[in-house]
ZATIZA-852932 format. One record per residue (C-alpha): residue in three letters; z, x, y. Coordinates in steps of 0.1 Angstrom, whole numbers, plus 2048, in hexadecimal, padded with zeros to 3 digits. Layout:
N
ALAZXY ...
This chain:
457
UNK74F8EC846 UNK7588F4820 UNK77E8E6818 UNK7988EF7FF UNK7BB8E27F3 UNK7D38DF7DC UNK7CA8BB7C6 UNK7E88BD7B5 UNK8138B57BB UNK8278D37C8 UNK83C8E27A9 UNK83C8EB786 UNK8218DD76F UNK80D8E5754 UNK7EB8E476B UNK7E38EA793 UNK7BF8E17A3 UNK7B18F27BE UNK7928DC7CB UNK7758EA7E2 UNK7618D37F2 UNK7428DC807 UNK71F8EE80D UNK731910803 UNK7459007E8 UNK7329157CE UNK72F9367DB UNK7569357E3 UNK75892E7C0 UNK74594C7B2 UNK75395F7C9 UNK7769607BC UNK76C956795 UNK76596E77B UNK75B95F75D UNK75F96B73C UNK73996472E UNK72E95A752 UNK71D96C76B UNK71F94D784 UNK725928786 UNK708916792 UNK6EF8F778A UNK6F1903761 UNK7188FC761 UNK7168DD776 UNK7328C776B UNK73E8E0751 UNK75F8F174E UNK75E91574A UNK77792B744 UNK78394D753 UNK79895D76D UNK79C95B793 UNK79997A7A3 UNK79C98E7C4 UNK77E9A07C1 UNK7869B57E2 UNK7A69C67CE UNK7999BB7AA UNK7BD9A97A9 UNK7BD98E790 UNK7CA96D79B UNK7CC95577D UNK7B994A761 UNK7A992A764 UNK79291475D UNK77890A777 UNK75C8EB77D UNK7408EC796 UNK7338C879F UNK7138C57B4 UNK70E8AB7D0 UNK7088917D6 UNK7158857B3 UNK73C8917BB UNK75A87D7CB UNK7518887F0 UNK72988D7E8 UNK72C8B07F1 UNK72A8CE7D7 UNK7508D47CA UNK7618EE7B8 UNK7808E37A1 UNK798901799 UNK7AD8FA77C UNK7CA91377A UNK7EE91876C UNK8048F977D UNK82290A797 UNK8269137BA UNK81C9357B9 UNK7FE9367A5 UNK7EB9197B5 UNK7F59277D7 UNK7E79497CF UNK7C89397C5 UNK7C39207E3 UNK7CB93D7FA UNK7AF9547EC UNK7989357ED UNK7A0932813 UNK79B95981A UNK77695380C UNK76B93A822 UNK77B91A81E UNK796906836 UNK7B28F282F UNK7AA8D082A UNK7BB8B783F UNK7D089B82C UNK7B588281E UNK799897829 UNK78B896809 UNK786871804 UNK78186E82C UNK75D886821 UNK75986A809 UNK756851820 UNK742860839 UNK72686A81E UNK726845813 UNK73A8487EF UNK7568327F9 UNK759817817 UNK77C81882B UNK78D7FC81A UNK7868137F5 UNK78E830802 UNK7AF81D80F UNK7B38127EA UNK7B68347DE UNK7D783C7F1 UNK7E481B7E7 UNK7DC8247BF UNK7F18497C5 UNK80B8377D0 UNK80D8137B9 UNK82B80E7A6 UNK8237F478E UNK8057EB77A UNK7FE7CE78D UNK7FC7E37B2 UNK7E37FB79F UNK7CF7E178F UNK7CC7D27B6 UNK7C57F27C6 UNK7AA7F77A9 UNK79B7DA7B3 UNK7977E17D6 UNK78A8057D0 UNK7707F47B4 UNK7677E17D5 UNK7787BC7D2 UNK7807BC7F8 UNK7627D1804 UNK7497B37F2 UNK760798803 UNK75E7A8826 UNK7397AD81F UNK734789818 UNK74977C837 UNK73379484D UNK71478D840 UNK718765846 UNK72177386B UNK704788871 UNK6EE76B869 UNK6FE755883 UNK6FB774899 UNK6D7775894 UNK6D1750897 UNK6E174F8BA UNK6CB76E8C8 UNK6AB7618BC UNK6B67428CE UNK6BD7568EC UNK6A276D8EC UNK68775A8E6 UNK6907358F3 UNK66972E8F6 UNK65D7388D4 UNK65571D8BB UNK67472D8A3 UNK68B715894 UNK6AC7118B0 UNK6D07188A4 UNK6E26FA8A5 UNK7056F78B1 UNK70E6E488E UNK6FC6FF87F UNK71371788A UNK734700887 UNK72D6FF860 UNK72772485D UNK74672C873 UNK75D716860 UNK74E72983F UNK759749850 UNK77A73D85C UNK78473083C UNK77E75182A UNK791765846 UNK7AF75083F UNK7B175481C UNK7AD77981C UNK7CE777836 UNK7DC75E81F UNK7E077B805 UNK7F079381E UNK81378E817 UNK80C7917F0 UNK7F67AE7F7 UNK8137C180B UNK82A7B67EE UNK8127C87D4 UNK8107EA7EB UNK8357EA7F6 UNK8457DA7DF UNK85D7B97E1 UNK8747C47FC UNK8917B77EC UNK8B27B97FF UNK8D57B67EE UNK8F07A9804 UNK91479E805 UNK9377A9814 UNK9477CF805 UNK9537CB7E3 UNK93C7AE7D5 UNK9297C27BC UNK90F7C67D2 UNK90A7ED7C3 UNK90E7E57A1 UNK8F27CB7A4 UNK8DB7E57B0 UNK8E67F9793 UNK8E27DF77A UNK8BF7D8787 UNK8B6801783 UNK8C8808764 UNK8D8824774 UNK8F482E78D UNK8E28337A8 UNK8FD8227C1 UNK92282B7C5 UNK9378117B6 UNK95D8127BD UNK9777F97C8 UNK97B8037E7 UNK9697EC801 UNK94C7FD818 UNK9438197FF UNK91E810807 UNK91981A82D UNK8F181E82E UNK8D580B81B UNK8CD8187FC UNK8AA8127F1 UNK8988127CD UNK8798087BE UNK87C7F579C UNK8617E5787 UNK8687C1778 UNK84E7B8762 UNK8347C3777 UNK8477B5794 UNK84C7D27AF UNK8717D27C1 UNK87B7E67E0 UNK89A7DF7DD UNK8B77E67F7 UNK8DB7EC7F0 UNK8ED7E4813 UNK90F7EC822 UNK9257D0820 UNK9297B683D UNK9477B584C UNK9577BC86D UNK9647DF86D UNK9727FD884 UNK962818872 UNK94582188A UNK92B82F86A UNK93280E853 UNK9297F9876 UNK90980C875 UNK901803850 UNK90E7E1858 UNK8F77DD873 UNK8D77EC85B UNK8DF7D4844 UNK8D87B885B UNK8B97C886A UNK8AE7CB844 UNK8B37A883A UNK89A7A085A UNK8817B3846 UNK8857A7825 UNK870798811 UNK88E78A7F8 UNK8B5787802 UNK8CB78A7DF UNK8ED77E7EE UNK90C7877DD UNK9297727DB UNK94D7797CB UNK9587617B7 UNK97B76C7B2 UNK97E7627D9 UNK97C74A7F0 UNK96374F806 UNK96A761829 UNK95E764849 UNK94378283C UNK938769823 UNK931750840 UNK91E76A851 UNK907770834 UNK90074E82C UNK8F274A84E UNK8DE76A84C UNK8CA75E82B UNK8C8739834 UNK8A573F83E UNK897757828 UNK88C758806 UNK8AD7617F1 UNK8BC75C7CF UNK8E175A7D5 UNK8FB7687B9 UNK9227607B4 UNK92D77E7A3 UNK94E78A792 UNK95076577A UNK961779764 UNK98077A779 UNK99675C781 UNK98174179B UNK98B73A7BB UNK96872F7C7 UNK94D71A7B2 UNK9267197B2 UNK9236F47BE UNK9376FB7DC UNK9227187E7 UNK9027047DE UNK90A6EE7F7 UNK90B707810 UNK8EB719809 UNK8D26FB80A UNK8DB6EF7E6 UNK8C87137DB UNK8CD71C7B5 UNK8EB7327B3 UNK8EE74E794 UNK912753785 UNK91177777C UNK92E78E76E UNK91A7B1779 UNK9327CB768 UNK92C7B674C UNK9097B374C UNK90D78974D UNK8F177B75F UNK8DA799768 UNK8BE78A756 UNK8C176B763 UNK8BB77C782 UNK8A178E77D UNK89176B76B UNK89275C78F UNK8837777A1 UNK865775787 UNK86575278C UNK8657527AE UNK84B76A7B0 UNK833754798 UNK83B7357A6 UNK82C73D7C7 UNK84C7427D9 UNK8437677D9 UNK8227697D0 UNK8097837BE UNK7E47827BD UNK7CD79C7AD UNK7A87937BD UNK79F79F7DF UNK7C37A37EE UNK7CC7B080F UNK7E67CC808 UNK7DD7E282A UNK7EE7D984B UNK7D17E385D UNK7B87CD849 UNK7D07B1851 UNK7D07B687B UNK7AA7B7878 UNK7A9798865 UNK7BF78C87C UNK7AA79789A UNK78A787887 UNK79D765882 UNK7A37628A8 UNK7827698AF UNK77174F898 UNK78C7388A1 UNK78373B8C9 UNK75B7398BD UNK75F7178AB UNK77170E8C9 UNK7577138E2 UNK73F7048C8 UNK74D6E38CB UNK7536E58EE UNK72A6EC8F0 UNK73370C905 UNK71172290D UNK7047308EB UNK70475A8F7 UNK72A753901 UNK72E74A8DB UNK71C7678D3 UNK7367808E1 UNK7537718C7 UNK73C7708AD UNK7337968AF UNK75C79F8B7 UNK75F78F893 UNK7467A1881 UNK7517C0893 UNK7757BC888 UNK76D7B9867 UNK7577D5865 UNK7757E886E UNK7877DF849 UNK7677EE83B UNK76280C852 UNK73F7FD85D UNK74D7FB880 UNK76881588B UNK7718328A0 UNK77D854898 UNK79B8528A2 UNK7A983488B UNK79684786E UNK7AB864876 UNK7CD84F873 UNK7C1841852 UNK7BC85E843 UNK7D7872851 UNK7EF85C835 UNK7DB86B819 UNK7E888980A UNK7DA8AC80C UNK7C58B07F0 UNK7B988E7EE 
């Protein structure tokens, strides 16, 4: 079936694109296109832009002035015949062109269906297809570069290398089982152990990048935590260089989490300002406090903010307990006011972590905070990597399953378990890794993966 969709974002723009893919793409294009000098699109105009108009030929109604391109398969994104119509941007013009395409025999594409067809037709493997959505959602140059590496096959090649080792192990095991009396060199347990350890080592290397990959894909999940009126919202505004959060002298202004993305020299931060931690009778504010505590549990980094102009309160001690076992940066704010607390006393309570003295309203200390975040990131406390990186939770889960399989196989090898029992875990490992590249995967999982894509991609 031939599919069609709008491939550009909804809204006003200079150009809107309607994409068509399938065996009837050319005939549908010719049914609605009228060129100034061209009778029909075809091989003569393969990969060339042609000027003309989209016309509803049933009533000879002019729809839009366009450029149109026919691309003959298999050298296209989907490996099928494709037509792309470049019309005027805007909601109405693009919608009218799409409606005419659908009325001429195409059906509306499902989310990600163009990329799904590229996968099913062998142009991309599954990990490369998933890298496309990561590129679209990339928030920094580094996250884009990592997604591009994955699209170019960095992860696919590594998975293939590991599966090739496993396939050789499985082949040797099957020969030993099926032809025990033949004059064939029998695989030894030492050989299997050597290869199995290599597989395990490579899987563990990939898994070690998963936390870093998550940061690249989703941003460093950074939570600003503190009691009311210590300067949390002011800090968010200072990092963003804009007045995103409401700032007042009234405690409890922030009643819910406020989430923004910011790029600090290539480091993607998903930064969250939370409700101030305190006991309150206000039901709405208490919900915000509870959400703040939940957010801390899911964070990669916590920025704890304390008030130098006041002695530590019971709320401050609760915050200290919340951040003790988390990767954290501690700020002693309002140092421009008469100090009632100093950073040396605070350091003792937070296991001698460094304390940054700031006056956020005066802009003092923000550069030191950003430098600390960068130092943590690049020194390895919060790491980044740009080779074969696991950025996808589905990939991580498959690697965990594969690691369990090969670990069990190695335990069985060490215990001299019959070789046919070992083969089961080797095959499971090979299949679980194959789900990353899409070589061994069910239709239901495919549908779920591509449903996350936008329509038109």
